[in-house]
N, C-alpha and C positions, 0 to 999 in steps of 0.2 A: 779578938773569936771566946762566944758564951759556949760555958764550958757544958750545957745547957741544949741549946742549938746543938753542939755536937752528936750531946744523948740523946737529942729524938733522931738524928742521924744517924746514929750508930742502932738504933728500934729500929726504923723502915727499913735502913739497908740489911744488917739480920736476918729477920721477919722473909725480907727476898730473893736471901741465900741461902738458910738451914729449912724455913720452910714450902714459898714456893717455889726454887725449881728441883729441891728433891719429889714436892707434890703432884711437876710437872711430867717428872723422869718417872713415877708412877705411875698417872698416867700412861704414858704409852708401851711401858714394859707391858699394862694388863692391859694395851688393845692389841699389844704385837701377838701373846700373846692368848690369847681365845681365839685367831687368828689363824694358829700352828706355826706362828713360824717359832724354832728353837731361841734368835739372841736376834737385838737389832741391828748386824750388819746380814742378816738372809731379812728382814723383814723392806731396807732401808731398799733392796736389792731390786725385790722384789717389779715387777713391771707399772704396776698403778703408783706402784711407791717413785720412784726414780723418773720413772715420767712425769713426778705431779712437781717435784722439786727440779727437775731438770726446768721447766718452761718458768719456776720464780728466780731462776738466773738466769739468762738465755732468753733474750731479743730475734727476731723474724725468725724465727728456725724453724722445722717441722717434723716430725718427725716420721720414720720410716712405722709404724707401728699406731694403734690406734690414732689416730691423723685427723679423729673425729673429737679428739679431749685433749687437743694441743694447744695453748694460746696461747694470746703475746700480749702480756699486763706493761700495761704502761708507763710502771714504778716496776721494781730488782728489787722486793723485803731482803732479797739472801743475800749474801754477802759474800765478795769471793773469798776473803778466807774460811769461810760457812761451808761453800762446795768444797773447799782445798776440803777440810775437813772429815769431808760423808763420800767422796767420791774424788777417783783416783783417772788417768786419763786410761785405757789398753793400750799397754805395745801393737807398734808394727798401723803399714797407712787404716785410717778407718773406712767401711766398706759407706757409711750416711756419716753428714756431716750433723747425726742426734744426740742424744739419749740412750742408745746401741755405741756409740763409741766408751762408755764411762763401768765401773764396776766398784761397787761399794766397796768402804776399808773398812776396818775390821775397829772402828770406831763403841764405846763403850758409853752406856747411858750418864756416868758419871762424865765424862767430856761434853754432855752439852748441858751448854748455858740458859739460863731463863731465857733471850731468845727465839733462839736454834730451838730448843725444847717447845717453844710457845708457836709457832710456823711448822712446824712436825702436828704437833698437837692441832690446830686449826687447819690442816690441808690434807693430809695422810689419815687422821683417825676417827674414829668415831664418838665422837662427845653430840649430849644435850641444849636446849638450841639453850638453857639459863648456863648448862658450866662454856657454851663460846664464847657465849656475855663475859665468863667470868677471867674467862682469860686470858680475851682480849682488855680485861680491865688490870687484870694485875699486870700485863705486861704493858697498856699504857702508865700507868702508876712509876712500876721500874723507870722508862723516858724522860717521864715528868719534872722525878723530885730525881732522880740521883746520875740518867745517863750522862749527865750536861752539867752536874752539881760539880764544879772548879770551887767551891770554896768549904765542904765538907759537913753546911750545916744546914740544919730544917727548922724554922723559928712557927713558936708555941702555934702563928695562925692557920698556919699551910699547916700542922703538923696535927692539930684539929679537927680540919676538912678531912686532910686523908683518912688521918684509924682506922674511923666508924669504916668508911667502908670497905680502903685495909680485908680489916676482921672480915665482914663480912661475906666477902664473895673468897674470902681462904674458907668456912667454913661453906658452902658454894656446895663448895670442890673432894674437899672432905672435913664432916664437922667434925673431927676426932681432932684436930686440930686445935683444939680451943685452950688445953694447956699446955700448947708448945708456945700460943702465940699470950698467955697470960707469961708465962716467962722471962720468956724476949720484953716483951713488955717494961715490965721491974728490973730487969738490965744495968747494970750504973754502966760512966764512962770506963769505957775502956783505950787508952790510945793508943798501945801498938791494934791488937786489934778494931779498931774505926782504921787507922791510916790504912792496914791490908784492905777492911770491907769495900774501902777506898776507888785503890786504882785497879781490884777487880769492879767498879760499879760503872767506872767508869767507861765507856764504846771507844776506847782505844783502838783497837780493831779498825775504825771504819773512821777515826782523824786516822789513820795512819794513808792509809786505803786514796782518803781525802789528799795526801801529803804530797803519796805517788805521782799523783795525777798530777797536780801542780807542775813536779818537775817536772816530770817529760813534756810538762807544754809548756814551764822556762825554756828546757832543749830546746821543744821544733822551734822557739824567738830566738834563742840565741842560733843555728843555722838561716832563718827567714834573714837574720842581720847581718851571718857575712856575705848570704848570698849577695842582700841589695846594696853591704858597698863594692865589692868589685862589680856587680853592674854598675857601681857608682863614679870608682874609677874606669870603666868604660867611655861612658856618659862625656865627664872632660875631657878624654883623649879625643874621640870624635867632634865634640864642640874647640875643640882649638882648629881642627882640622874643618870647620866646618865659617868658622871667619878667616884664611886665610885666606879661602875659596872664595868667601864674599866681601872681601875689599879686593879682588882683581872682579871679581863683577859688578862694583862703581861706576870701578872706572869703565869700563866699559857701558854698564848705563851712562853716565855722562855724553860722555861723547852721540848715543844717539838720539838724546836729548835736544840740541840742536840741529839735526833733522825733525822730532817732531812739531818744534816750534813753528816750523815749516810749512810742515803740515795741517798743523791747528789750523791759519787762514785758507787754506782749501773747503776745510772741512764747514766754515761761518757758513759760506757761498751757499754748500750743502741742505745748512739747517731751515732756509727757505724754502726752498725747493721740499723739505718734508713737511713744513710748515704746513703747508697747501697739503698737501691728501692727506693726510693729516683728519681736518676741518672738513675734506669729503669723507671719508672715513666712517668719521662721528653722525656725518649725515644721513651714512648709507644702513650703520647702523640703527638709530633710535626708526628710522622708517619698519626699519627689518620688527623691530623691537617691539614699537607700539600696535602693527598685527599681526603680532606672535598674542602678546597677551590680551586682545581683541578677540584671538582664535580659544584659550585656556579658558577665558569667564563664558565661553557660546555655554548654557545651561540647557539645551539642547540640542537632542539627537533630528536629522530629518531624517521624514517617509523616506524608502527607497535609500536611505544616503551606507555605504559598505561601512561600517569600522572593526570589523576581523580583516585580518590575511593569513592563510594560511604559513607559516612558518617552519612547521620540518614532516616528513611524512615518515610512519614507524611498521618496516613490518613486520609482526611479531608471531608469524601464524603456526615458528618452530614451537611458541610454549602453549596453543590454543588449539594444532590442528587444526578440525572446519565446527568444532561445537566453542562455538564462540556463547553459545547462551551461558559458563562458568563461568564468565566477569560481569560484573553487576556495574561497575562502575571505575575509573580513574585517577587518580591524581602525581604529575610530573612534579620530584621537589625541588629548591634550589641549585642544589646541587646536578640536576638529569635525572637520577635514579625515579626508577616507575614504581607506582602502586595501584594496585590490580584488589579489588574486593572481587570473592570466590566465595557466593552464597553459599552453593553446592557442595563443595568442599569444607566452608567454616572454616573459612585460614584467608592469610592477607598475602599476597605474594611481591616479594621485588627483586627487582632489576635491574640494567644497564641500560640505555636505549638498542642496544643491540641485541642486549638478550640475554647478555651475558653476568655472572655472578643472581646466581637468581639464589631469596632468598625464602623463607617460607615466615611465617608467625598464628600459628593455631590460636583460631579464639570459639572462646566456648560458644559461643553465637548465633547468630548467622548474621553477615555482612551484608550492608544494603550502597552505601553511598559514603563515600571520603574524601577528604579534608587537610589542605598540614598545616599543621600550627604556627611550627617550629622547620630548621633547620628536621627537626630529626626527631620530632612528633607528629603524628599523623589525631588528628578525632576520626574516628569511624561509625556512623551507625545501625543501630543492631534490630532486630526484636528476641522479645521475648516472650517462649510455649509459654508458660503463664497466664503473661499482661494480652492476648491478645490483638488484637488493633493500638494499640500502645504499644513502643519502641523509650531504647536507652540512645546515651553516648557512652563510649567507648576508648576512650586516649591508650597508643600503645607509645611507645620508644624504640623506635626499626633501626636504628643501632647497638642494640642490646637485646631488642628484643624482646621484652621487656610491656606486661598488662600493666598501665600505668593509674588510670581509675576511674572509674562507672560511674555515672552520671544522672539520672535519673528527673528525665523532664516532665514537669505534668504536661494533659497537652499535648503530646510530640506526640503522632504520630507515626509506626511501626513503617519503615523505612523510604523515612521523609532524608530531604536532600538537605546534604552539609552544607556548608561554606565561612568562610571568616569575612568580617565587617569591624576595622576597627580597634583588634585586640578580643574581639566577642567572635565566638559563635551561633547563627543564623543556622534553622533546622525551620519545620511547618509543620502547623500544626487544622486541624481544622476549620476552615475560615479565615487563616491566622495560624501568622507569622512568630518566632519566635527566636528570642537574640538573651545568649544566656552568658554570664558567663564561665571561663571553663576554667577557672581557680575554686571558687567559691562554687558551683554548681548552682546558684541564683538567677531566675530567673530575668531580667533586668530591665526587658523592655516588648510588648504583648503589640504589633500592626497590626490590626483589620485585616482583610481581603475579602475578593466576593468570590474566590475559586481553591480546589486544592490548594497552590502555590507548590507545582511544585518545577523542581530544574533547575536550585537555588541559585544562582551565580550573585559574584561581587564583586562591583570592576569602580576607582575610583570615586567612593563614598556611595554609590551605587548599589541598591540590594534589584536584580536580573530575574523572573521564573516567567515559570505557563505555566497563565490562568487557567486548568482545567477542567469541564473537562473536553475546555476543545479546541489545544493544543493549535488555535492558528495566533496565539499572538502573544510577544512578553509584554510582562510589563516592567515598566522602575519606579520604586517605590516612593524615589524624590523626584520624580518629574512626574510627564504628562504623558513624556513617551508612547507608543506605541511602536514597538518595531513589527514588522513582517514576516514573519521566519517559518521555515521546514521542516517538519520535525523528522528528526534522523534516527533512525529506527538503531534500535539496540544489537541489531545481529551484522554488525559493520563486521568488513577485514582488516581494517587498520583503524589507527589512532592518530588526528588529527591533535597537535599539539597550535597554539592560536596566541 
């Protein structure tokens, strides 16, 4: 072991223990004295400090006071021995499982090592940004070069890169420490002092906690092994009992095999009959499969053909009384829930088909038409007062009653109908239909029409719409069929699902 490497270790360790640690303690004292606290115990017992430090040690805990300041950090920088040094649990059962169960111990400033004092400085004291950076770096230097250094040596290369940064950050906190740094820098090797500092600087408490955790894990594993051995003994006994039963059943099975061979002869005779029946069944399936394929590949509907059938009729007069003008559109979700647009109330109404479990979502704009995007998301066309003739699309999560996004679609008319086709939104513009990617908000396709194209619906890869203002024919964009339909007024008192 190189003596000069040992001396460099002693120099860096002396700066941390003799200069940096007292400097951190002095910073804490200045802060709590300025805040009007007479002692460190009074300071760490204050509501702000105990609440902050509690969440640096405890995860998934929510306090009875200052709930808005509760935190759930991914890492817990305050270890058990540090928390137990600062606080003790109050005797008796606690009302709440939070920081109110604890009180500060009469701890003194000189009992705070660099790790604990830096945590208090960074989380509970008022520091300037340069001071925050200096504290963080000095603590990091200790961790990088001393806390896990089991050799007690620092090489010349490491020292040359560390020492200038160490000096700079100490002087950022207190420029009067220059003489102390010079004194320590020229300190000769003192092996007894070096061994003493070596013990202080290793993070032994953290290593002991890791050992305790490992021992608990081993103990739990031993219990599992003991339980498994007991279950194995039981399984062996059961297996031998099952073997005896199996031997007995084998004797019975041999006797039954003779009877089975005789029955097989009769079965061969029945196979000939089954083959003939199978041939007849295949001919039947092929005939009807061909007819079904021809039906599926029809590209056109026939004039006057009935293609929609009444599936269910729901009476929801209890929701709307006699004022059906309040509803402009309704959509049934896959789970059977109904979602209504109520433009005169600026909200969406959600309920079951029997009118139960009513919920609503407030809409900042005026909602007109609605379509389902998936099982929990709907897209609604709304009008914006300042945009006059044009509208936009707003998407809502109806399970959590949240507004997800607002999509501005250039050229989309206000009050536009809306539907879904191939996971894209379809809305109407002036003499055109717009197809919009709801994930990016981009209009991916524009289809010209001869009218205002109201009443948009999509089915089987086709878009259906009413050619306004005639209201007498419904067009299909991917075919040439014109379906004669009857205009259904809005003022109906039942909702029909097809």
